[in-house]
C-alpha atoms as an extended CHARMM CRD file, in Angstrom:
* protein
*
       196  EXT
         1         1  MET       CA            -17.9640000000      -50.0960000000      -37.9300000000  PROA      1               0.0000000000
         2         2  ALA       CA            -15.8890000000      -51.6470000000      -35.0170000000  PROA      2               0.0000000000
         3         3  THR       CA            -12.9860000000      -49.1780000000      -35.7080000000  PROA      3               0.0000000000
         4         4  ARG       CA            -15.5120000000      -46.3270000000      -35.5660000000  PROA      4               0.0000000000
         5         5  SER       CA            -17.0650000000      -47.3040000000      -32.3560000000  PROA      5               0.0000000000
         6         6  ARG       CA            -13.5110000000      -47.8550000000      -30.9860000000  PROA      6               0.0000000000
         7         7  PHE       CA            -12.6770000000      -44.1680000000      -32.2800000000  PROA      7               0.0000000000
         8         8  SER       CA            -15.7240000000      -42.7500000000      -30.7010000000  PROA      8               0.0000000000
         9         9  TYR       CA            -15.0200000000      -44.6300000000      -27.2490000000  PROA      9               0.0000000000
        10        10  SER       CA            -11.2790000000      -43.2710000000      -27.5250000000  PROA      10              0.0000000000
        11        11  LEU       CA            -12.5480000000      -39.8690000000      -28.1580000000  PROA      11              0.0000000000
        12        12  ILE       CA            -15.0290000000      -39.9640000000      -25.2660000000  PROA      12              0.0000000000
        13        13  ILE       CA            -12.4410000000      -41.3280000000      -22.8470000000  PROA      13              0.0000000000
        14        14  SER       CA             -9.9970000000      -38.5840000000      -24.1300000000  PROA      14              0.0000000000
        15        15  LEU       CA            -12.5090000000      -35.9180000000      -23.6650000000  PROA      15              0.0000000000
        16        16  VAL       CA            -13.3600000000      -37.0150000000      -20.2440000000  PROA      16              0.0000000000
        17        17  ILE       CA             -9.6760000000      -37.2270000000      -19.3580000000  PROA      17              0.0000000000
        18        18  ILE       CA             -9.0760000000      -33.7680000000      -20.6530000000  PROA      18              0.0000000000
        19        19  GLY       CA            -12.0730000000      -32.3420000000      -18.9900000000  PROA      19              0.0000000000
        20        20  PHE       CA            -10.8750000000      -33.7960000000      -15.6700000000  PROA      20              0.0000000000
        21        21  LEU       CA             -7.3730000000      -32.5180000000      -16.2540000000  PROA      21              0.0000000000
        22        22  VAL       CA             -8.7160000000      -28.9710000000      -16.9790000000  PROA      22              0.0000000000
        23        23  PHE       CA            -11.0250000000      -29.0950000000      -13.8260000000  PROA      23              0.0000000000
        24        24  LEU       CA             -8.0770000000      -30.3270000000      -11.7300000000  PROA      24              0.0000000000
        25        25  PHE       CA             -5.8290000000      -27.5030000000      -13.1210000000  PROA      25              0.0000000000
        26        26  PHE       CA             -8.4760000000      -24.7700000000      -12.3350000000  PROA      26              0.0000000000
        27        27  TYR       CA             -9.2210000000      -26.4470000000       -8.8910000000  PROA      27              0.0000000000
        28        28  VAL       CA             -5.4680000000      -26.4660000000       -7.8510000000  PROA      28              0.0000000000
        29        29  LYS       CA             -4.7840000000      -22.9480000000       -9.0180000000  PROA      29              0.0000000000
        30        30  HSD       CA             -7.7840000000      -21.7510000000       -7.1320000000  PROA      30              0.0000000000
        31        31  GLN       CA             -6.4500000000      -23.4470000000       -4.0260000000  PROA      31              0.0000000000
        32        32  PHE       CA             -3.0030000000      -21.8060000000       -4.5350000000  PROA      32              0.0000000000
        33        33  THR       CA             -4.3500000000      -18.4220000000       -5.2470000000  PROA      33              0.0000000000
        34        34  THR       CA             -6.9840000000      -18.1320000000       -2.5750000000  PROA      34              0.0000000000
        35        35  VAL       CA             -5.9650000000      -16.1980000000        0.4060000000  PROA      35              0.0000000000
        36        36  ARG       CA             -7.6660000000      -16.9400000000        3.7890000000  PROA      36              0.0000000000
        37        37  THR       CA             -7.2910000000      -14.3810000000        6.3400000000  PROA      37              0.0000000000
        38        38  GLU       CA             -7.2710000000      -15.6510000000        9.9010000000  PROA      38              0.0000000000
        39        39  VAL       CA             -7.1250000000      -13.2870000000       12.9060000000  PROA      39              0.0000000000
        40        40  LYS       CA             -6.7960000000      -14.4320000000       16.5040000000  PROA      40              0.0000000000
        41        41  GLU       CA             -6.7720000000      -11.9310000000       19.4830000000  PROA      41              0.0000000000
        42        42  ASP       CA             -6.5600000000      -12.1920000000       23.3810000000  PROA      42              0.0000000000
        43        43  VAL       CA             -7.8880000000       -9.1620000000       24.9250000000  PROA      43              0.0000000000
        44        44  MET       CA             -6.6790000000       -8.3720000000       28.4770000000  PROA      44              0.0000000000
        45        45  VAL       CA             -7.8610000000       -5.3430000000       30.5930000000  PROA      45              0.0000000000
        46        46  GLN       CA             -4.6310000000       -4.0350000000       32.0870000000  PROA      46              0.0000000000
        47        47  LYS       CA             -6.0970000000       -1.1560000000       33.9890000000  PROA      47              0.0000000000
        48        48  ILE       CA             -9.4510000000        0.3570000000       34.8690000000  PROA      48              0.0000000000
        49        49  ILE       CA             -9.2500000000        4.2190000000       35.2560000000  PROA      49              0.0000000000
        50        50  THR       CA            -12.2190000000        6.2060000000       36.6060000000  PROA      50              0.0000000000
        51        51  MET       CA            -12.8740000000        9.1170000000       34.3780000000  PROA      51              0.0000000000
        52        52  GLY       CA            -13.6100000000       12.3000000000       35.8980000000  PROA      52              0.0000000000
        53        53  LYS       CA            -12.0730000000       14.7740000000       33.3050000000  PROA      53              0.0000000000
        54        54  LEU       CA            -14.6350000000       17.2930000000       31.9920000000  PROA      54              0.0000000000
        55        55  GLU       CA            -13.6870000000       18.0730000000       28.3490000000  PROA      55              0.0000000000
        56        56  LEU       CA            -14.3470000000       21.7970000000       27.8920000000  PROA      56              0.0000000000
        57        57  VAL       CA            -12.6990000000       22.6500000000       24.5010000000  PROA      57              0.0000000000
        58        58  LYS       CA            -11.5290000000       20.7550000000       21.4780000000  PROA      58              0.0000000000
        59        59  TYR       CA             -9.2840000000       22.4200000000       18.6540000000  PROA      59              0.0000000000
        60        60  ALA       CA             -9.5190000000       20.5940000000       15.4310000000  PROA      60              0.0000000000
        61        61  MET       CA             -6.3040000000       21.5500000000       13.6330000000  PROA      61              0.0000000000
        62        62  LYS       CA             -4.5330000000       21.2220000000       10.3720000000  PROA      62              0.0000000000
        63        63  ASP       CA             -0.7910000000       21.7950000000        9.8920000000  PROA      63              0.0000000000
        64        64  VAL       CA              1.4050000000       21.4110000000        6.9050000000  PROA      64              0.0000000000
        65        65  ILE       CA              4.9960000000       20.2880000000        8.0240000000  PROA      65              0.0000000000
        66        66  GLU       CA              8.1620000000       20.0860000000        5.9460000000  PROA      66              0.0000000000
        67        67  LYS       CA             11.1000000000       18.2290000000        7.3420000000  PROA      67              0.0000000000
        68        68  LYS       CA             14.4980000000       18.3250000000        5.7790000000  PROA      68              0.0000000000
        69        69  ASN       CA             17.6520000000       16.3650000000        6.6460000000  PROA      69              0.0000000000
        70        70  LYS       CA             20.3290000000       18.4250000000        5.1100000000  PROA      70              0.0000000000
        71        71  ARG       CA             23.3980000000       16.5000000000        3.8230000000  PROA      71              0.0000000000
        72        72  THR       CA             26.7830000000       17.5170000000        2.5070000000  PROA      72              0.0000000000
        73        73  LEU       CA             27.2950000000       15.4760000000       -0.6370000000  PROA      73              0.0000000000
        74        74  LEU       CA             24.0160000000       13.6710000000       -1.2890000000  PROA      74              0.0000000000
        75        75  PRO       CA             20.7350000000       15.3950000000       -1.8720000000  PROA      75              0.0000000000
        76        76  ASP       CA             18.7240000000       16.5040000000        1.0130000000  PROA      76              0.0000000000
        77        77  GLU       CA             16.0470000000       14.0210000000        2.3490000000  PROA      77              0.0000000000
        78        78  ARG       CA             12.8350000000       15.7840000000        2.5450000000  PROA      78              0.0000000000
        79        79  VAL       CA              9.1960000000       14.9490000000        3.6300000000  PROA      79              0.0000000000
        80        80  LEU       CA              6.1040000000       16.9800000000        3.2410000000  PROA      80              0.0000000000
        81        81  PHE       CA              3.1010000000       16.0780000000        5.4440000000  PROA      81              0.0000000000
        82        82  VAL       CA             -0.2840000000       17.4680000000        6.0310000000  PROA      82              0.0000000000
        83        83  ALA       CA             -1.3090000000       16.7050000000        9.6700000000  PROA      83              0.0000000000
        84        84  VAL       CA             -5.0040000000       16.7570000000       10.6750000000  PROA      84              0.0000000000
        85        85  GLY       CA             -5.9500000000       16.1350000000       14.3140000000  PROA      85              0.0000000000
        86        86  GLU       CA             -7.4540000000       17.5640000000       17.4350000000  PROA      86              0.0000000000
        87        87  VAL       CA             -6.2820000000       18.7130000000       20.8260000000  PROA      87              0.0000000000
        88        88  THR       CA             -8.7290000000       18.6530000000       23.6970000000  PROA      88              0.0000000000
        89        89  ALA       CA             -8.4240000000       20.4510000000       27.1480000000  PROA      89              0.0000000000
        90        90  CYS       CA            -10.2740000000       19.5820000000       30.1950000000  PROA      90              0.0000000000
        91        91  ILE       CA            -10.6290000000       19.9450000000       34.0230000000  PROA      91              0.0000000000
        92        92  ASP       CA             -9.8520000000       16.7990000000       36.2300000000  PROA      92              0.0000000000
        93        93  LEU       CA            -12.9200000000       17.0400000000       38.6640000000  PROA      93              0.0000000000
        94        94  THR       CA            -11.6110000000       13.9610000000       40.6080000000  PROA      94              0.0000000000
        95        95  ARG       CA             -9.1020000000       16.3750000000       42.1830000000  PROA      95              0.0000000000
        96        96  VAL       CA            -11.7660000000       18.5630000000       43.7040000000  PROA      96              0.0000000000
        97        97  LYS       CA            -11.8480000000       17.8980000000       47.4860000000  PROA      97              0.0000000000
        98        98  GLU       CA            -14.3530000000       18.8510000000       50.1230000000  PROA      98              0.0000000000
        99        99  GLN       CA            -11.9650000000       21.7620000000       51.4080000000  PROA      99              0.0000000000
       100       100  ASP       CA            -12.1780000000       23.2260000000       47.7090000000  PROA      100             0.0000000000
       101       101  ILE       CA            -15.6710000000       24.2310000000       48.1450000000  PROA      101             0.0000000000
       102       102  ALA       CA            -16.6350000000       26.9760000000       50.6680000000  PROA      102             0.0000000000
       103       103  THR       CA            -19.5650000000       29.1000000000       51.4980000000  PROA      103             0.0000000000
       104       104  ASN       CA            -19.6370000000       32.7420000000       52.7540000000  PROA      104             0.0000000000
       105       105  ALA       CA            -20.7410000000       33.8130000000       56.0130000000  PROA      105             0.0000000000
       106       106  THR       CA            -24.4090000000       34.5690000000       54.8290000000  PROA      106             0.0000000000
       107       107  HSD       CA            -24.5330000000       31.2700000000       52.9340000000  PROA      107             0.0000000000
       108       108  ASP       CA            -25.6050000000       32.7760000000       49.6680000000  PROA      108             0.0000000000
       109       109  THR       CA            -22.3540000000       32.3360000000       47.6700000000  PROA      109             0.0000000000
       110       110  VAL       CA            -20.3360000000       29.2320000000       47.1140000000  PROA      110             0.0000000000
       111       111  THR       CA            -16.6430000000       29.4640000000       45.8890000000  PROA      111             0.0000000000
       112       112  VAL       CA            -15.2910000000       26.3770000000       44.1520000000  PROA      112             0.0000000000
       113       113  ASN       CA            -11.5150000000       26.0140000000       43.7650000000  PROA      113             0.0000000000
       114       114  LEU       CA            -11.1690000000       23.9190000000       40.6170000000  PROA      114             0.0000000000
       115       115  PRO       CA             -7.8320000000       22.5170000000       39.3590000000  PROA      115             0.0000000000
       116       116  LYS       CA             -6.1390000000       24.2610000000       36.4140000000  PROA      116             0.0000000000
       117       117  ALA       CA             -7.2640000000       23.1310000000       32.9520000000  PROA      117             0.0000000000
       118       118  GLU       CA             -4.8910000000       20.6670000000       31.3250000000  PROA      118             0.0000000000
       119       119  ILE       CA             -4.5650000000       19.1550000000       27.8220000000  PROA      119             0.0000000000
       120       120  CYS       CA             -6.4250000000       15.6500000000       28.0320000000  PROA      120             0.0000000000
       121       121  TYR       CA             -5.0230000000       14.3850000000       24.6150000000  PROA      121             0.0000000000
       122       122  VAL       CA             -3.8190000000       15.0190000000       21.3180000000  PROA      122             0.0000000000
       123       123  ARG       CA             -4.9320000000       12.9450000000       18.4760000000  PROA      123             0.0000000000
       124       124  LEU       CA             -3.6840000000       12.7460000000       14.8490000000  PROA      124             0.0000000000
       125       125  ASP       CA             -6.2240000000       11.4840000000       12.4380000000  PROA      125             0.0000000000
       126       126  HSD       CA             -4.3210000000        8.8790000000       10.4580000000  PROA      126             0.0000000000
       127       127  GLN       CA             -7.2030000000        8.7090000000        7.9240000000  PROA      127             0.0000000000
       128       128  ARG       CA             -7.0610000000       12.3340000000        6.9190000000  PROA      128             0.0000000000
       129       129  SER       CA             -3.4360000000       13.0250000000        7.5570000000  PROA      129             0.0000000000
       130       130  LYS       CA             -1.3170000000       12.4210000000        4.4320000000  PROA      130             0.0000000000
       131       131  VAL       CA              2.3460000000       12.2120000000        3.2950000000  PROA      131             0.0000000000
       132       132  TYR       CA              2.4230000000       14.3470000000        0.1430000000  PROA      132             0.0000000000
       133       133  GLU       CA              6.0760000000       13.8240000000       -0.9160000000  PROA      133             0.0000000000
       134       134  VAL       CA              9.3330000000       12.0630000000        0.1210000000  PROA      134             0.0000000000
       135       135  THR       CA             12.4150000000       13.0010000000       -1.8330000000  PROA      135             0.0000000000
       136       136  GLY       CA             16.0470000000       12.4600000000       -1.6380000000  PROA      136             0.0000000000
       137       137  THR       CA             15.8250000000        9.1620000000        0.2900000000  PROA      137             0.0000000000
       138       138  ILE       CA             18.2670000000        6.5080000000       -1.1660000000  PROA      138             0.0000000000
       139       139  PHE       CA             17.0750000000        3.3370000000        0.7490000000  PROA      139             0.0000000000
       140       140  PRO       CA             13.5790000000        2.1790000000        1.6850000000  PROA      140             0.0000000000
       141       141  GLY       CA             14.4510000000        2.0680000000        5.2560000000  PROA      141             0.0000000000
       142       142  ASN       CA             15.2340000000        5.9200000000        5.1570000000  PROA      142             0.0000000000
       143       143  THR       CA             11.8620000000        6.6790000000        3.6710000000  PROA      143             0.0000000000
       144       144  ARG       CA             10.1070000000        4.5100000000        6.3500000000  PROA      144             0.0000000000
       145       145  ASP       CA             12.1050000000        6.2710000000        9.1010000000  PROA      145             0.0000000000
       146       146  MET       CA             11.3070000000        9.7010000000        7.5350000000  PROA      146             0.0000000000
       147       147  VAL       CA              7.7230000000        8.9820000000        7.7130000000  PROA      147             0.0000000000
       148       148  GLU       CA              7.5430000000        7.5270000000       11.2410000000  PROA      148             0.0000000000
       149       149  ASP       CA              9.5240000000       10.5680000000       12.2780000000  PROA      149             0.0000000000
       150       150  ILE       CA              7.0640000000       13.1090000000       10.6560000000  PROA      150             0.0000000000
       151       151  TYR       CA              4.1590000000       11.3820000000       12.3610000000  PROA      151             0.0000000000
       152       152  LYS       CA              5.6290000000       11.7840000000       15.8540000000  PROA      152             0.0000000000
       153       153  LEU       CA              6.8700000000       15.4260000000       14.9900000000  PROA      153             0.0000000000
       154       154  ALA       CA              3.2320000000       16.2530000000       13.9230000000  PROA      154             0.0000000000
       155       155  GLU       CA              1.5670000000       15.1180000000       17.0680000000  PROA      155             0.0000000000
       156       156  LYS       CA              4.3030000000       17.2220000000       19.0630000000  PROA      156             0.0000000000
       157       157  ARG       CA              3.5740000000       20.4110000000       16.7950000000  PROA      157             0.0000000000
       158       158  LEU       CA             -0.2560000000       20.0080000000       17.1900000000  PROA      158             0.0000000000
       159       159  LEU       CA              0.2230000000       19.9510000000       21.0080000000  PROA      159             0.0000000000
       160       160  GLU       CA              2.7060000000       23.2040000000       20.7970000000  PROA      160             0.0000000000
       161       161  ASN       CA              0.4000000000       24.8990000000       18.5080000000  PROA      161             0.0000000000
       162       162  ALA       CA             -2.5840000000       24.4940000000       20.8840000000  PROA      162             0.0000000000
       163       163  ARG       CA             -0.5680000000       25.6280000000       23.8560000000  PROA      163             0.0000000000
       164       164  GLU       CA              0.5850000000       28.7120000000       21.8060000000  PROA      164             0.0000000000
       165       165  MET       CA             -3.3350000000       29.3390000000       21.1210000000  PROA      165             0.0000000000
       166       166  ASN       CA             -3.9250000000       29.1160000000       24.9180000000  PROA      166             0.0000000000
       167       167  ILE       CA             -6.2030000000       26.1430000000       24.8570000000  PROA      167             0.0000000000
       168       168  THR       CA             -6.0820000000       25.6210000000       28.6590000000  PROA      168             0.0000000000
       169       169  GLY       CA             -7.1920000000       29.3470000000       29.0930000000  PROA      169             0.0000000000
       170       170  LYS       CA            -10.0270000000       28.8120000000       26.6550000000  PROA      170             0.0000000000
       171       171  ALA       CA            -11.0330000000       25.5730000000       28.7020000000  PROA      171             0.0000000000
       172       172  GLN       CA            -11.0930000000       27.7490000000       31.8740000000  PROA      172             0.0000000000
       173       173  GLU       CA            -13.3180000000       30.4270000000       30.0480000000  PROA      173             0.0000000000
       174       174  ASN       CA            -15.7040000000       27.6060000000       29.0770000000  PROA      174             0.0000000000
       175       175  ALA       CA            -15.7990000000       26.1100000000       32.6050000000  PROA      175             0.0000000000
       176       176  GLN       CA            -17.1120000000       29.7670000000       33.6840000000  PROA      176             0.0000000000
       177       177  THR       CA            -19.6390000000       29.5560000000       30.9340000000  PROA      177             0.0000000000
       178       178  ILE       CA            -20.6420000000       25.9690000000       31.3050000000  PROA      178             0.0000000000
       179       179  LEU       CA            -20.1780000000       24.9740000000       34.9170000000  PROA      179             0.0000000000
       180       180  LYS       CA            -20.9690000000       28.1690000000       36.6930000000  PROA      180             0.0000000000
       181       181  PRO       CA            -24.8950000000       28.2920000000       35.5140000000  PROA      181             0.0000000000
       182       182  LEU       CA            -25.0880000000       24.5930000000       36.1280000000  PROA      182             0.0000000000
       183       183  LEU       CA            -23.7220000000       24.7390000000       39.6550000000  PROA      183             0.0000000000
       184       184  GLU       CA            -25.9340000000       27.7640000000       40.5240000000  PROA      184             0.0000000000
       185       185  GLY       CA            -29.0180000000       25.9050000000       39.1680000000  PROA      185             0.0000000000
       186       186  VAL       CA            -28.3280000000       22.9870000000       41.4500000000  PROA      186             0.0000000000
       187       187  SER       CA            -27.3590000000       24.8780000000       44.5100000000  PROA      187             0.0000000000
       188       188  GLY       CA            -29.5230000000       27.8810000000       44.2620000000  PROA      188             0.0000000000
       189       189  LYS       CA            -26.7170000000       30.0570000000       45.2500000000  PROA      189             0.0000000000
       190       190  VAL       CA            -24.2110000000       32.3580000000       43.5610000000  PROA      190             0.0000000000
       191       191  VAL       CA            -21.2360000000       30.3280000000       42.3770000000  PROA      191             0.0000000000
       192       192  VAL       CA            -17.6770000000       31.7600000000       41.9790000000  PROA      192             0.0000000000
       193       193  LEU       CA            -15.2810000000       29.4680000000       40.1200000000  PROA      193             0.0000000000
       194       194  LYS       CA            -11.5050000000       29.8650000000       40.9510000000  PROA      194             0.0000000000
       195       195  PHE       CA             -8.6740000000       27.9650000000       39.6280000000  PROA      195             0.0000000000
       196       196  LYS       CA             -5.7680000000       26.6850000000       41.8040000000  PROA      196             0.0000000000
C-alpha cells in the first residue's frame, strides 16, 4: 500500500512537472514567434504654401508600357507594366494682379487676363498600377532597378500623353465654361477671359 501511494505521489509529481514543462514550452515558443510592431514618427511642417490653383480638368489615364534592355550575349531584360494614374491641369489664380482686370469705357464689360493653364500634378496610382512581367534579369538587384525605372518612366509617360492630348487647352476651355458665368453673375457685367 505504501508503494502504491508512493507511486501515485510520484505519478502526480511527474504529471505536474510535465504539465509545467509543456506550458513553459508553449509560453517560450509564443514569446519568440510573436511580432510586435512599433511605429514612431516625428512630423515637422517644412513649408506652408498658400493654395490658389483652380483645378479645371483631370485626365484619368491607363497606359501599358513595355521596357527592354537589349543585350548582346545574354537574354534581353524586359518589364511589362500597366500604369494607372491621373494628370490635372489648373490655373494659378494667385498670379492674377489688379492690372490684369480692366473695364471698358462704358463699364459694362470686364476683361480678365488669366495666366495660362498649367499641369498641377501627375499622380501614379500605386494601388491599381501593376508590374505584369519581368524577364531576363539574372540578379535580384536588376529586377528591383527595372521596376523602379518603370515607375519613373510611367509618370513621365502619363505627363507626356496628357500634353499630347492638350490638357492645358482643355483647362482653358473649362475656365471659359466655369469661371465666365460665375464672374458675370457676381459682377453683373459681361466678362471676357483672356490668357497671357
